[in-house]
Structures are given as structure tokens and as C-alpha cells.
C-alpha positions in Angstrom: -17.9 22.4 -10.0 -19.5 21.0 -13.2 -17.6 18.4 -15.1 -16.1 19.1 -18.5 -14.8 16.9 -21.3 -11.3 17.7 -20.2 -11.6 16.2 -16.8 -9.7 12.9 -16.7 -10.7 9.5 -15.4 -8.9 8.5 -12.2 -7.7 5.0 -11.5 -5.9 4.3 -8.2 -4.4 0.8 -7.9 -3.4 0.2 -4.3 -1.7 -3.0 -3.2 -1.2 -4.0 0.4 2.2 -4.5 2.2 4.4 -3.9 -0.8 7.8 -2.3 -0.1 9.1 0.3 -2.6 12.5 -1.1 -3.4 11.2 -4.4 -4.9 10.5 -3.0 -8.3 12.6 -3.0 -11.4 11.9 0.7 -11.9 13.4 1.4 -8.5 16.6 -0.3 -9.5 16.2 -3.8 -8.1 18.4 -6.1 -10.2 16.3 -9.3 -9.8 12.6 -8.6 -9.3 10.5 -8.9 -12.4 7.8 -6.2 -12.6 7.7 -5.3 -16.3 4.2 -3.8 -16.2 4.7 -1.6 -13.2 8.0 -0.5 -14.7 6.2 0.3 -18.0 3.9 2.6 -16.1 6.9 4.4 -14.7 8.2 5.0 -18.3 4.9 6.5 -19.2 4.6 8.7 -16.1 6.4 10.0 -13.0 8.2 7.8 -10.5 8.0 9.0 -6.9 11.1 7.4 -5.3 10.4 8.8 -1.8 6.6 8.4 -1.2 6.0 7.9 2.6 2.9 6.8 4.4 1.3 8.6 7.4 0.3 5.6 9.4 2.5 2.4 9.7 -0.4 -0.1 9.5 -3.3 -0.7 7.2 -6.3 1.2 8.5 -4.6 4.5 9.5 -2.7 4.6 6.3 -5.6 3.9 4.0 -7.8 6.4 5.8 -5.1 9.0 5.3 -4.7 8.2 1.6 -8.4 8.5 1.0 -9.0 11.6 3.1 -5.8 13.5 2.6 -5.5 13.8 6.4 -3.2 12.6 9.2 -4.4 9.8 11.5 -4.5 12.2 14.4 -7.0 14.3 12.4 -9.3 11.6 11.1 -9.1 9.5 14.3 -8.0 6.1 12.9 -4.7 6.0 14.9 -4.3 2.2 14.8 -6.0 -0.9 13.3 -9.3 -1.6 15.0 -11.0 1.8 14.4 -13.5 2.5 11.7 -13.1 5.6 9.7 -15.8 8.0 10.9 -18.5 8.4 8.4 -18.3 12.1 8.9 -14.9 12.1 7.2 -14.9 13.1 3.6 -13.0 10.9 1.1 -11.9 11.1 -2.5 -15.2 9.3 -3.2 -17.1 12.2 -1.7 -15.1 14.9 -3.4 -15.2 13.3 -6.9 -18.9 12.4 -6.6 -19.8 16.0 -5.8 -17.9 17.0 -8.9 -20.0 14.8 -11.1 -17.7 11.8 -11.4 -19.0 8.2 -11.2 -17.1 6.8 -8.2 -16.4 3.1 -7.6 -14.3 0.8 -5.5 -13.2 -2.8 -6.2 -11.5 -5.0 -3.7 -9.8 -3.9 -0.5 -10.3 -0.6 1.1 -10.1 -1.6 4.8 -11.8 1.5 6.2 -13.9 -0.6 8.5 -12.8 -3.3 10.9 -12.8 -6.9 9.9 -14.2 -8.0 13.3 -17.0 -8.4 13.8 -17.6 -9.3 10.2 -19.1 -6.3 8.3 -21.5 -6.6 5.4 -20.3 -3.6 3.4 -22.8 -1.7 1.3 -22.8 -1.9 -2.5 -23.4 1.8 -2.8 -22.9 4.9 -0.6 -19.7 3.7 1.0 -17.6 6.7 2.1 -18.9 8.6 -0.9 -18.3 5.8 -3.5 -21.4 5.1 -5.6 -20.6 1.6 -6.8 -18.8 -0.9 -4.6 -17.5 -4.5 -5.0 -15.9 -5.3 -1.7 -13.4 -8.0 -0.7 -11.0 -7.1 2.1 -8.9 -10.2 2.2 -8.8 -13.9 1.2 -9.5 -15.4 4.6 -13.1 -16.5 5.0 -12.6 -16.2 8.8 -12.0 -12.4 8.4 -14.2 -11.5 5.4 -16.8 -14.2 4.8 -19.3 -11.9 3.0 -17.0 -10.4 0.4 -17.9 -10.2 -3.3 -14.8 -12.2 -4.4 -15.6 -15.2 -2.3 -19.3 -15.0 -3.5 -17.9 -15.0 -7.0 -15.9 -18.1 -6.3 -18.9 -19.8 -4.7 -21.0 -19.1 -7.7 -18.5 -19.7 -10.5 -15.9 -22.1 -9.1 -17.6 -23.7 -6.0 -15.1 -26.6 -5.9 -12.2 -24.2 -5.5 -13.7 -22.3 -2.5 -11.4 -23.8 0.1 -8.3 -22.9 -1.8 -9.5 -19.4 -2.6 -10.5 -18.7 1.0 -7.0 -19.6 2.2 -8.1 -22.7 4.1 -5.0 -24.5 2.8 -2.5 -25.2 5.5 0.8 -23.3 5.5 2.5 -25.9 3.3 6.0 -24.6 3.4 7.0 -25.6 6.9 10.6 -24.6 6.1 9.5 -21.0 5.6 7.9 -18.3 7.7 4.1 -18.2 7.3 4.2 -19.0 3.5 2.3 -21.3 1.2 2.3 -22.7 -2.3 -1.3 -22.3 -3.5 -3.0 -24.8 -5.6 -5.5 -22.2 -6.9 -5.2 -21.2 -10.6 -3.7 -17.7 -10.9 -6.7 -16.5 -12.8 -9.0 -17.3 -9.8 -7.0 -15.4 -7.2 -8.4 -12.3 -5.5 -5.8 -10.2 -7.3 -7.1 -11.6 -10.7 -10.7 -10.9 -9.6 -9.8 -7.3 -8.8 -8.6 -6.9 -12.4 -11.6 -8.7 -13.9 -14.1 -6.7 -11.8 -12.4 -3.4 -12.4 -12.5 -3.9 -16.2 -16.2 -4.8 -15.9 -16.8 -1.6 -14.0 -14.9 0.4 -16.6 -16.7 -1.2 -19.5 -20.1 -0.7 -18.0 -19.3 2.9 -17.3 -18.0 3.5 -20.9 -21.0 1.8 -22.4 -23.5 3.6 -20.2 -23.1 6.7 -22.3 -23.3 9.2 -19.5 -20.2 11.1 -20.6 -19.1 11.5 -17.0 -15.6 10.7 -16.0 -15.0 7.8 -13.5 -12.8 7.6 -10.4 -12.0 4.0 -9.5 -10.2 2.6 -6.5 -8.9 -0.9 -7.2 -7.4 -2.6 -4.1 -5.6 -5.9 -3.8 -4.9 -7.9 -0.7 -1.6 -9.2 -2.1 1.3 -9.1 -1.4 0.1 -9.0 2.3 1.2 -11.8 4.6 0.7 -14.6 5.1 2.5 -15.1 1.9 0.6 -17.3 -0.6 0.7 -17.4 -4.4 -0.2 -19.6 -7.3 1.9 -21.2 -10.0 4.0 -20.1 -11.8 4.7 -17.2 -9.4 5.3 -19.4 -6.4 8.5 -20.8 -7.8 9.6 -18.0 -10.0 12.5 -17.0 -7.7 14.9 -19.7 -6.6 15.5 -19.1 -2.8 19.2 -19.4 -3.1 19.2 -16.4 -5.5 17.6 -14.1 -2.9 19.9 -11.9 -0.7 19.5 -12.1 3.0 18.0 -9.2 4.8 19.9 -6.4 6.5 20.5 -7.1 10.2 23.2 -7.1 12.9 23.5 -9.1 16.1 22.6 -7.1 19.2 20.9 -4.2 17.3 17.9 -4.4 19.5 19.9 -3.5 22.6 19.9 0.3 22.1 16.4 0.6 20.7 13.1 1.3 22.6 11.6 -1.7 24.3 8.7 -2.3 21.9 11.1 -3.3 19.1 11.9 -6.5 21.0 8.3 -7.7 20.5 9.1 -8.2 16.9 12.5 -10.0 17.5 12.6 -13.5 15.9 12.4 -15.3 19.2 10.7 -18.5 18.0 9.7 -20.2 14.8 13.0 -20.5 13.1 14.7 -23.4 15.0 11.9 -25.9 14.1 11.9 -25.4 10.3 14.2 -28.3 9.5 16.5 -25.9 7.6 18.9 -23.2 8.6 17.4 -19.8 9.6 19.0 -18.2 6.6 17.4 -20.8 4.3 14.0 -20.3 5.9 14.2 -16.6 5.3 15.1 -17.0 1.7 12.3 -19.5 1.2 9.9 -17.0 2.7 11.1 -14.1 0.5 10.8 -16.3 -2.6 7.1 -16.5 -2.1 6.7 -12.8 -1.3 8.6 -11.8 -4.4 6.4 -14.2 -6.4 3.3 -12.4 -5.1 4.7 -9.1 -6.3 5.2 -10.5 -9.8 1.7 -11.9 -9.8 0.4 -8.4 -8.8 2.5 -7.0 -11.7 1.0 -9.5 -14.1 -2.6 -8.6 -13.2 -1.8 -4.9 -13.2 -0.5 -5.4 -16.7 -3.8 -7.1 -17.7 -5.7 -4.1 -16.3 -3.6 -1.7 -18.2 -4.1 -3.6 -21.5 -7.8 -3.7 -20.8 -7.9 0.0 -20.2 -6.2 0.5 -23.6 -8.6 -1.9 -25.3 -11.5 0.0 -23.9 -10.2 3.2 -25.5 -9.8 4.9 -22.1 -6.1 4.9 -21.6 -5.4 8.3 -23.1 -8.0 9.9 -20.8 -7.1 8.2 -17.5 -4.7 9.3 -14.7 -3.3 6.0 -13.3 -1.8 5.8 -9.8 0.1 2.7 -8.6 0.8 2.6 -4.9 0.6 0.6 -1.6 -0.6 1.3 1.9 2.6 0.3 3.6 5.7 -1.7 3.1 7.0 -5.1 4.4 10.1 -5.4 6.6 10.9 -8.8 4.9 13.3 -9.9 7.7 15.3 -6.6 7.8 16.5 -6.1 11.4 14.8 -9.4 12.3 11.3 -8.0 11.7 8.5 -9.2 9.4 5.4 -7.4 8.3 4.9 -3.8 9.5 4.0 -1.8 12.7 5.6 0.8 14.9 9.0 0.3 13.5 10.7 3.2 11.8 12.4 1.8 8.7 12.0 2.7 5.1 11.2 -0.9 4.2 7.9 -0.5 6.1 7.2 3.2 5.6 8.2 3.9 2.0 5.8 2.6 -0.7 5.7 2.4 -4.5 4.5 5.6 -6.1 3.9 6.1 -9.8 1.5 8.6 -11.5 0.9 8.5 -15.2 -1.3 10.9 -17.2 -0.8 10.9 -21.0 -0.4 14.3 -22.4 -0.5 15.9 -19.0 2.6 14.6 -17.1 6.1 14.1 -18.6 6.9 10.5 -19.4 9.8 8.8 -17.7 10.3 11.5 -15.0 11.8 10.3 -11.7 12.0 12.4 -8.5 13.7 11.9 -5.2 11.6 14.6 -3.6 9.8 13.7 -0.3 6.1 13.2 -0.8 3.4 12.0 1.7 0.6 9.8 0.7 -1.9 12.4 1.9 -0.6 14.6 -0.9 -2.2 12.4 -3.5 -5.8 13.5 -2.7 -5.2 17.2 -3.4 -2.9 16.3 -6.4 -5.6 14.2 -8.1 -8.3 16.9 -7.4 -6.0 19.5 -8.9 -5.5 17.3 -12.0 -9.3 17.3 -12.4 -9.5 21.1 -12.0 -10.9 20.8 -8.5 -10.0 22.6 -5.3 -9.1 20.5 -2.2 -11.4 21.2 0.7 -9.8 23.2 3.6 -9.9 20.1 5.8 -7.4 18.3 3.5 -4.0 18.5 5.1 -2.0 17.1 2.2 -0.3 19.4 -0.3 -0.7 19.1 -4.1 2.5 17.9 -5.7 1.3 18.7 -9.2 4.1 21.1 -9.8 6.6 18.5 -8.8 5.0 16.0 -11.2 5.0 18.4 -14.1 8.7 19.3 -13.5 8.1 22.9 -12.5 10.0 22.2 -9.2 12.4 19.6 -7.9 11.3 19.8 -4.3 8.1 19.3 -2.5 8.4 18.8 1.3 11.3 19.3 3.7 10.2 16.2 5.6 7.6 13.4 5.7 5.7 12.6 8.9 4.4 9.3 10.1 2.5 9.0 13.4 1.1 6.1 15.3 -0.6 5.2 18.6 0.3 1.5 19.1 -2.8 0.5 21.0 -2.5 -3.2 20.0 1.1 -3.9 21.1 3.0 -1.4 23.2 0.6 1.5 24.0 3.3 3.9 22.7 2.3 7.2 21.1 4.9 8.2 18.5 5.8 10.5 15.7 8.6 10.1 13.2 10.0 12.6 10.8 12.0 11.5 7.7 14.1 14.1 5.9 16.4 13.5 3.0 19.3 12.9 5.4 17.8 11.9 8.8 15.0 10.1 10.6 13.9 11.5 14.0 11.3 9.7 16.2 9.6 11.0 19.3 7.8 8.9 21.9 5.3 10.7 24.1 6.2 10.9 27.7 9.3 8.7 27.3 13.0 9.6 28.1 14.1 8.0 24.8 13.8 8.6 21.1 15.6 7.8 17.9 17.8 9.8 15.6 19.6 8.3 12.6 21.9 9.9 10.1 20.9 8.2 6.8 24.0 9.5 5.0 26.4 7.4 7.1 23.8 4.7 8.1 21.5 4.0 5.2 20.0 0.9 7.1 19.3 2.1 10.7 19.7 1.0 13.4 22.8 -0.9 12.3 25.0 1.9 13.8 22.4 4.1 15.3 22.1 5.5 18.8 19.2 6.6 20.8 18.6 10.3 20.9 17.1 12.5 23.5 13.4 12.9 23.1 12.8 15.7 20.5 10.1 18.3 20.5 6.8 17.4 18.8 6.1 18.7 15.3 3.4 21.3 15.0 0.8 19.4 13.0 -2.8 20.1 13.7 -4.3 17.4 15.9 -1.0 15.9 16.9 
């Protein structure tokens, strides 16, 4: 389909490991996220946006293809997205858009270390890659090359070679790197450079840009002033109950806090609060840099013509139920992500919806906003009617699936409705069923259910 002057620019800002509830616009009373909150006042807040794979690579592959992990084949971390899969980069490129990525995509494995192409990467025409801070995982990334060229004396700090210098916390550090030299800051700087060059190029084409940060992924590291923004004693303790592992499937116990807390020199509760204080600071640093990107978009004169999406690839357990990070654990803290879509003049400002939406729905939605049809292989459903206020519902349930090849070997599918969560384990006598109306924080009072029937999703 040929482009027209009415086709909008598309900017997707995707963080990593950011849970949905730690945003001011989601009602959190303490976290400071003024710039993300401001986007919500200009657009539509998706309060129940759920991922389709509970770890990085399956989820990101689903977001960019609009397909379930069982369909595109990335069922766990450690599998490259097949190059035969069509992404948003392919779809928008064919429609005449200039397509670009900056920062983290994680569609290919970190080991062995890939040298990712500067063009022709899953349909994206311009690419500036950096998958994470760690030089041990991503030594050839563009951010670390930028540091080596422009700030060579700060390379060790930027590449996270600093020790974990908060021994009284869980895998957390206070960074000595200036906050304008972090990878998150580089993503903003490079994204603005891409947008400026595109605007000044005079092609008249719209642009579709994916901007991806590593933050606030663990291990938790952030720079001043964000590292000490939240006094640990002001942070509430996670939700958990003694003995809650006893009636859950066996693989949950692999995440139980068996070690690492007794040797911190402080109480377990204090170590948890110290850890969360750094994680919260990372979120506020992301917010600050996202705000800089939004200001730059406005200064470039592109804000009124750009659809902006803020989201993440998965959440962070943050100590809830004794679990950190993410994985095959069926809790909203890990499976629900931030979701905001703003489009000046197209979508209502300040709308908030509790309707269930899957992240695979974003691809057909953005294509529809550009006047494009989603290919038949896309399994997501456009939620444009929901965004525009034509309907208050979208899906009866949200599906997440996983084949846990790296830990337990389990194959599992989990359905989240407005009132329940049901999880099926292939060829196992157990499953999970939680009534979220009486138990908003399962499994505090949950019981194992008989194994349910599989959901009829193609490829499952």
C-alpha cells in the first residue's frame, strides 16, 4: 500500500523487566514517573496488558511478529527468531516507512556473541544495536563502542564491570557512571539522532522506530541521583506467606530464596528493601530519559504526527512470593506490563481501560492506525476500537505460554481472565486455578486444580 501524508510516525519505547504497577498513572502512591504519567494523560492507558512469553526472547518475538511463541518457535530464551518470520519492521518497510531500531531487541541469542547487522535486521532498515550493558554478553554493541570512542576512561563503569557494591542487597549496585552516559541515556540520544536525520532527509516518508532499553533489568544498577532517590525504609515489603510453596508445582521451588539472604549483614527484610530501592530508582531513571525523548520529539516538530507506545517485555517479581526476576511463574507482577498508546488527534486523551489486551495485539493495532491490513499470519487482534472508545471490551482472556527448557523442562499454558488464572502443565497431574476476586495475590490462599484442557490456539 502506498504511503500518504496521513500515515503517522510510529515510536515504540520498550523497556525490559518493568512491572506494570510501579507507575504513578497505575495508582502507585510512591514511585515517581512524571513523564510516563504525562503520556498516559495524552493517550490511552492499558491497565491489563499481558505478555505471551514470560521471558525476554519469546515475549519480544511475539511483540514484533504479533504471533504466539508456539507459532514463531521462540519458546524460551536461547532460540533465535527465525529469519523467515515477518516483523513490524518488514510490514512497515513494505508500506514505504523508514524503519529503525535503537538499543535492545533481543531477537537473537547473546551467546555466542553476535555481531548484529546495521541494516536488514528482521526488516529494519537502520539499526543501532546494544542488547545489554555487560561486555561479557554484548561486547560488540554500538553503545559500548560509543563509550569507547567518546568516554574511554568510563568504559569499565559503563560495561558493568563494577562489583556488586551493595552487599546488603540482592544483586544490586550503586553505579559511579554519570546518568547521561548510561545505556538508557544513549538510547534516547541515538533515537533523537535517528529522528532528526530522518526529518532532515526530506523524503517525506513516515518512520517506524523501536527504541529498547536494558533497564530496569537485573542486576539492578543505576547512577546518581536515581540510586538513592527512594529511602529503603519507605518501601513496602513484597507479598508473601510462609509455606506458600508447599501446594504449588515443583518448579516453583527452584526460585525459593534458599541462599543469599543470611550473609548480607542486615535482616532479610532490610536486604529486600535495599534491593527494591535501586530497582525503583532505575524505573525513575528510565522515566527521566523517556521524558527527554518526548521533549526532543516535540522540538523536532514530530510530536503531533507520531503514535507513541510505552511498554515492557515482561515484569519483575520483586520479591513477591519469594521470587525475583521472571520465568515460568504465573503472577501478574511478572506477566502484566506497562501499556500506554498516545496518538494526538486520533485517540482520546486520558482514557484508561481495564480490558484484557495481549502484547501480540499491538502489531495489528499499529498497522491499522497506519491504514494497513495485518497479514493473515498475525495472530493478534487489533484493539483500535478499544483505544478509540468504541467498545469497553477486547478479549475474554489473555494467554501466556512457555516451554521451560532452561530450568524445569515443563511445557505450560496459562489463561488470565478478569477474575481467574488457570494454568495447565503438559502431561502432569497438577495445574493451578486461582480466583483473583478472593485472592488478588495468588498463591497466598490458592489450591492446585486438576489439569485443565488445552486452549485451542494454533500451534499450541
